[in-house]
C-alpha positions in Angstrom: -87.9 71.6 -44.8 -88.0 75.4 -44.1 -89.4 76.0 -47.5 -92.3 73.7 -46.7 -93.3 75.3 -43.4 -93.1 78.9 -44.5 -96.0 78.8 -46.9 -98.1 76.9 -44.4 -97.4 79.4 -41.6 -98.0 82.4 -43.9 -101.4 80.9 -44.9 -102.2 80.6 -41.2 -101.6 84.3 -40.8 -104.1 85.0 -43.6 -106.8 84.1 -41.2 -106.6 87.6 -39.7 -107.9 88.9 -43.1 -110.5 86.2 -43.4 -112.2 86.7 -40.1 -112.9 90.5 -39.5 -114.3 91.6 -36.2 -117.7 93.4 -36.5 -120.7 94.7 -34.8 -124.3 93.8 -35.8 -124.2 94.0 -39.6 -121.2 94.0 -41.7 -118.4 96.2 -40.6 -115.0 96.7 -42.2 -113.5 98.9 -39.5 -112.1 96.8 -36.7 -109.1 95.9 -34.5 -108.5 92.4 -33.2 -106.0 90.4 -31.2 -105.9 86.6 -31.4 -104.1 83.8 -29.7 -103.1 81.2 -32.3 -102.5 77.5 -31.7 -101.8 75.5 -34.8 -100.7 72.1 -36.0 -99.5 71.5 -39.6 -99.3 68.1 -41.0 -97.2 67.6 -44.1 -97.5 63.8 -44.2 -94.7 61.3 -44.2 -91.7 61.6 -44.1 -91.9 65.3 -43.2 -92.5 65.8 -39.5 -95.7 67.7 -38.3 -95.2 71.1 -36.7 -97.0 72.4 -33.7 -96.8 75.9 -32.3 -98.5 78.9 -30.9 -98.3 82.7 -30.8 -100.2 85.9 -31.2 -101.7 88.0 -34.1 -102.7 91.6 -34.2 -104.9 92.8 -37.1 -107.0 95.8 -38.1 -109.0 97.1 -41.0 -110.4 100.6 -41.9 -113.5 101.2 -44.1 -112.6 103.9 -46.7 -116.2 104.1 -47.9 -117.8 103.1 -51.2 -116.9 99.5 -50.5 -113.2 99.9 -50.2 -111.0 99.0 -47.1 -107.4 98.7 -46.1 -106.0 96.2 -43.6 -102.9 94.8 -42.1 -101.7 92.3 -39.5 -98.6 91.1 -37.6 -98.1 87.6 -36.1 -95.3 86.1 -34.1 -95.2 82.5 -33.3 -92.9 79.8 -31.7 -92.6 76.3 -33.1 -92.8 73.7 -30.3 -89.8 71.3 -29.8 -87.6 73.7 -31.9 -85.7 77.0 -31.5 -87.5 78.4 -34.5 -89.5 81.6 -34.4 -91.8 82.9 -37.1 -92.7 86.5 -37.7 -95.4 87.4 -40.4 -96.7 90.8 -41.5 -99.0 91.8 -44.3 -100.7 94.9 -45.6 -103.4 95.0 -48.1 -106.9 96.2 -49.0 -109.9 95.2 -50.8 -113.5 95.9 -52.0 -116.8 94.4 -50.8 -120.3 94.6 -52.3 -123.7 93.6 -51.0 -125.4 90.8 -52.9 -128.3 90.7 -50.5 -129.0 92.4 -47.3 -127.3 89.6 -45.3 -124.7 88.6 -47.9 -121.4 90.4 -48.9 -118.9 89.4 -51.5 -115.3 90.5 -50.6 -112.2 90.8 -52.9 -108.9 91.5 -51.3 -105.2 91.4 -51.8 -102.1 91.7 -49.7 -98.3 91.8 -49.7 -96.1 90.6 -46.9 -93.2 88.8 -45.6 -92.8 85.7 -43.4 -89.5 85.2 -41.6 -88.5 81.8 -40.1 -85.4 82.0 -37.9 -83.7 79.7 -35.5 -80.5 77.6 -35.1 -78.4 80.3 -36.7 -80.2 80.4 -40.0 -83.0 82.5 -41.4 -85.4 82.3 -44.4 -87.7 85.3 -45.2 -89.7 85.1 -48.4 -92.0 87.9 -49.6 -95.5 87.1 -50.9 -98.4 88.5 -52.7 -102.0 87.2 -52.0 -105.3 87.6 -53.9 -108.5 86.4 -52.3 -112.3 86.2 -52.8 -114.7 85.5 -49.9 -118.4 85.7 -48.9 -119.9 86.8 -45.5 -123.4 85.6 -44.7 -125.3 86.9 -41.7 -127.6 84.2 -40.4 -129.1 86.5 -37.7 -128.1 89.6 -35.7 -125.7 87.6 -33.6 -124.2 84.9 -35.9 -122.2 85.1 -39.2 -120.5 82.6 -41.3 -118.1 83.0 -44.2 -115.6 81.3 -46.4 -113.3 82.0 -49.2 -110.4 81.0 -51.5 -107.2 82.7 -52.4 -103.8 82.2 -53.9 -100.6 83.2 -52.2 -97.4 83.7 -54.4 -94.1 83.4 -52.5 -91.0 84.7 -54.1 -88.9 81.7 -53.0 -91.3 78.7 -52.8 -94.0 79.2 -55.5 -97.7 79.4 -55.2 -100.0 78.0 -52.5 -103.8 77.8 -52.4 -105.7 78.8 -49.3 -109.2 77.9 -48.4 -110.9 79.1 -45.2 -114.2 78.9 -43.3 -115.2 80.9 -40.3 -118.0 81.6 -37.9 -118.4 84.7 -35.9 -120.6 85.3 -32.9 -121.5 88.9 -31.8 -122.0 89.0 -28.1 -123.1 92.7 -28.1 -123.1 95.5 -30.7 -119.5 96.3 -29.7 -118.0 92.8 -29.1 
């Protein structure tokens, strides 16, 4: 059962890379902190998992379309003694397709550690992703993408994400 939940939780952590903070326009330098509340449904007979925790993430624009990024997440699973820690570092490249449309390619390496009840599982992973960012107006942006995450202990998982971001001011 641990081998089923680890890939799902690691994919949840990739949301930090999929939803960068930014000012008006596309910005690839940011820092963000998020509260995560999640529910993972594996279907019968495997039970569902609910939990919550926090993620800190950041990115730095290196210029000429390149950026580096990283994140760390720690979560607790409800109704269990299990804790999950997830970290990843990576980078990528973006290009403008139109003034309000960016194409983004990124990759990351990381580790997800599930511990509790005297046992621990901690697979490493590599991820490759492609995404688009579309600015509808100065305040609102939408995006989406697809990726593959290769876990050293449990095989490959596909991730799909969609997001929307609202800019309250140029700084927030």
